[in-house]
N, C-alpha and C positions, 0 to 999 in steps of 0.2 A: 542431445538434440537429435531428433529423428531426421531422416532424409526429407520427409514431407515438411517438417518444421523449417528445415534449411531452405527448401524450395520456396515456401511461402514467404519466409523472411527476405529472400533474394528478390522476389517479384513484387512485394508489397512495400510501398514506401513507408517509412516510419512517420508517426504523427508529429506534427509541429508542436511547439510550446503553446501556440495560440489554440490549436485544436484540442490539446490536452486541457487547457484552461477552460475552454468552452464546454467540453464534456463534463468537467468537474463542476462547473457552475450549474449546468443542467441537472446533474445528479443531486447537488446540494438543494436546488429548488424543489426536487421531488421528495427529499428527505424531511422528516419531522423530528422534533426533539426526542432523543433517546430511542429512536427506532433502529432497526437493524442496519439500514442503509447509512444513517448518520454515523453509527459506530464504525462501520467498515471504512467510510470516508475519512474519519478521524484517524483510524489506525493506519490507513494508507499514507496519510500525511506524516505520521510518526515514522514509518518505515523510510519514506523519502528523506526525512531529516536525518535519520540514522545513517543512511548511505552517504549523505552529504558530509556528516561528521567523520566517517571513515576516510572519504576522499580528502578532507581538509586536514587530517591528522599530520603533524609535522615530525613526529618521531615514533619509534617502535612501540613505546609504552602507550602513548595516546592512541595509536592505531589499534593495538590489541584491546584496549578498553572500549573503543568505539565499535570494534567488531563484535565484542561480547554483548554490547547493548543492542546492536543490530540483530544478533542471533536471538536475543530474548523477544524483540519485537516481531521477528519473522515467525517465531513458533506459534504465536497467538493467531496468526492469520487464518490458519486452517479451521480454527474454532469459530472465528467471527464471520467466515464466509458461508456459514450455514444459517439460513434464516430461521427465526424462532417466531412462534405465534404470540409471544409475550413481549412486553416492553421491559426495559431495564428496571429493576426493582419490583416488578410485579411477580406474583407467584402463579403457577399454573392451576 
């Protein structure tokens, strides 16, 4: 984390659960079936669930398994954050 990131984090209050839910609902309403935004939102939910599984793990084996699933989810995010001009299943 850079010094600038640390300063911004210190002076910017984190969003509330209500604000996060409102932003997610707004994004969902803008998304259409199988478009880039809906895929990113779905993937974001998968990542959040993977973090929750890591946090909820009760032993080392479960935690390692959950961390591996989280790693797989987070690898795909850099690919899904690039908009494409085609819909899922369509060819260029």
